[in-house]
N, C-alpha and C positions, 0 to 999 in steps of 0.2 A: 644950557644943554651941553652935555659932554661931547667932545669930539670923537669921531670914529677913527680908530687907529688906521693909518695909511700904510699898513704892511700886513703880510700874511702871518697870522699868529702861530699857525702850526709850523711853518717853516722856521720862524724865530725860535719856537720851543724846541724843535729838532736840533737846531744849532746849539742851543744851550745844553740840551741833553748830551750831545757829542762832547762838549767841553767838560762837563761833569764826569762823563763816562771815561774820558781819557785821563783826567788828572785827579779825580776824586773831589769830594766836597771841600775839604780844608784847603787843598792846594790850588783850587780854582779861584782866582781873584775876580773882583768886579771888573777890572780892566780886561781880563780874559773873556768875560761874558759879553762885555760891550764890543770887543773886537769880533767875537764869534757871531754875534747876532746882528751887528751893524747898527744897533740902536744907540740913542743918546741915553744917558743915565736916567733922566726923568721919565722918558718913554718906557724904559724897562721897568722902573718902579711902579708907574701908573698902571701898567698892563698886568704885571706878574707879582708885584709886591717885592719884598726884600730877597736877599740871596737864598735864604732857607726856604722860603715859599716857592721860589723858582726851582730849587732843587727837588722839592717834594712833587711839584707838578711834573717835572721832567721824569722822575722815577715812576710816577703813575702812568705817564704816557709810554714809557718803555715797557711797563708791565702789560698795558693794554695791547701794544703792538705785538709783543711776544706771545700773548695769549691768542691773538688773532692768527698768528702764524702757526702755532701749535694746533689750534682747532681746525684750521684749513688743511694741515698735513694729515689729520686723523679722519677727515671726511671721506666716506666711501672706500671701496676696494678692500684689500686685505689689511687687517689690523696689524698683523705681525710684520708685514712688509713696511707699513707706515712707520711703526716704531723703529724698525731697523734704519730707515731713511733719516729719522729724526736724530738718532745717535750718530750716524755717519756724517750728517750735515754739520754737527757740532765740531767735527774735525776740520772741516774745510771752509767754514763761513769766513767772509772777508774781515769780520771784526773779531776773530778769535783771539788776537793778541791783547784785546781789552778785557777779555773774560766776560762774565755775566754782570751787568750793572747792578742787579739785585744782590748778588753775592758780594760784589765789591762794597756796596753800601752797608751791607750787614757787617762785614769784617771791619770796616772803618768806623762806623757810628754806633754799633750796639756794644754794650747795653745802655749807653748814656742817652740815646735818643729813642724812647719807646714808640714814638709815632712812626719812625722808619721801620721799627720792628713789626708793628701792626700792618703796615703797608706791604712789607715783604712777605709776611705770613699769609696775608690775604691773597697775594699773587700766586704763591706756591700752592695754596689750597685750591685755587681755580684751576691750576695746571693738573693737580691730582684728580679733581672732579672730571676734567675733560678726558684724561687717560682712563679713568674708571668707566666712564660712559662708553668710550671706544672699546674697552675690554668686554663690557656687557653686550655691545653689538656683535663682537666676535663670537661670544657664547651663543647669542640668538641665531647667528648665521651658521653655527656648527663648526666654526673654524677653531675655537678655543674651548677648553674644558676646565672651567673654574667654578668653584663655589662662590656665593656672594662674599663671604669673608675673604677668600683668596683674591677676589677682584680688588678689594680695597687694599690689601697688603701689597699686591703686585703694582698697583698704581703708585703707592707710596714709595716702594722700592725704585721704580723707574724715575720718579722725580729726584730722589736723592742721588741715584747713579748719574743722571744727566747733569745735575749741578756739580757733582764731584768731577766729572769729566771736563766740564768747562773750566774749572779751576786748574786742572792739570794741563789743559791745552794752553791756557794763558802762561803758565810757568815754563812749560817745555813744548812750544808749538811745533818743533820739528823732530821731536823724539819718535823713533819707530815704535817705541813701547806703547804709544797711544792706541795703535790699532789692536794691540793685545788687550788693552783695557776695555775697548769696545767689544771685542770678541768674548772676553770673560763676562762682561755685563750681560751681553745677549745670551750667552750660554746659561748664566744664572737665571735670566728671564725665561729661557726655554724650560728649565726645570720647573719654574713657577707655572708657566702656561700649560705644560703637559702633565703636571703632577696628578691631575684627576682624569686623564685621558684613559677610557676603558680599553683602548687598544694597546696600552703600554703595560708591561709587567717587568718588575725588577727582580733579579736574582742576586743574592749576596752569599758569597762563600767565605768562610773563615777557616784558615789553616795555621799551623804553628811552624815557624822557621827558627829553630833553636829556641832562644829565649823570647823571640818576638812573635806577635800575631800578624798574619798577613790577611788583609781583607780585600776581596775582589768583588766588584759590583758590575753587573751586566744588565742591560735593558733589552727587551725583545718586543717587537711589534707583533701582536697576535693576529692570526688570520680571522676572517669574519665569523666563521663558525665557532671559534674559541671565544670571540667577543660575546656572542650570544650566550654561551655557557657561563662565562664569567658574570655577565649581567644577571643571570638567574641565580648564581651563587650555589652553595650547598655542595653535596657530594659529587655531582656530575662534573663540576669545574675542577675539584680537587683530583678526581680520578683521571680527568683528561690531562692534567699536568704530569701525573705519574705514568701516563701512557696506558692506563687501564680503562675500564668501562664501568658504567654505573650499574649497580646491581638492583 
């Protein structure tokens, strides 16, 4: 009858995860893992397998924990506010100097380890689905104005922007430019989220300045009566924009 391990497997796995996260797969030695987990070599092998198996298990646990945090952050309340908090938290989390373990594994081990590639792709797809579902909730609640296709595009953009931000935070954790990156990403997100808002109308003016063209774009929030006219379409809306009346 096999002996039951006399240690908390999740705590040991978390210790191994931190070691791999800090140093990467190749640079983490068996000695590092034994010191981090406090286990003897045979106990480590009997419970988790070899180094690569332990690394993959650690990566899956990181993905599961991260997905749980993302899903929790997106539950209830304002979707826009939740997404803003997720981006801002990436600037201030205590592990920001380590970057994202998924991204680290991707840059170190792909394309030579396709199993890591499948694991990372699956984790990011889960993140994308969670964000897409949150965006759908925002549409149902009337907070957001997005077509089904725009929902998918926006979720994909947010995953990519967030991963890129984590790489930059790891490389330059104290750079004041990071706040600009967040602001720009959220501004781009705002264009995505409000692109189909019937209350918004864009006016673009083109003029010539010598040999160059000057383009000026302005957006306007329409009053409620104009929104109704716009929703109806046709001559009434066009005439209202000109300041005229429908004949």
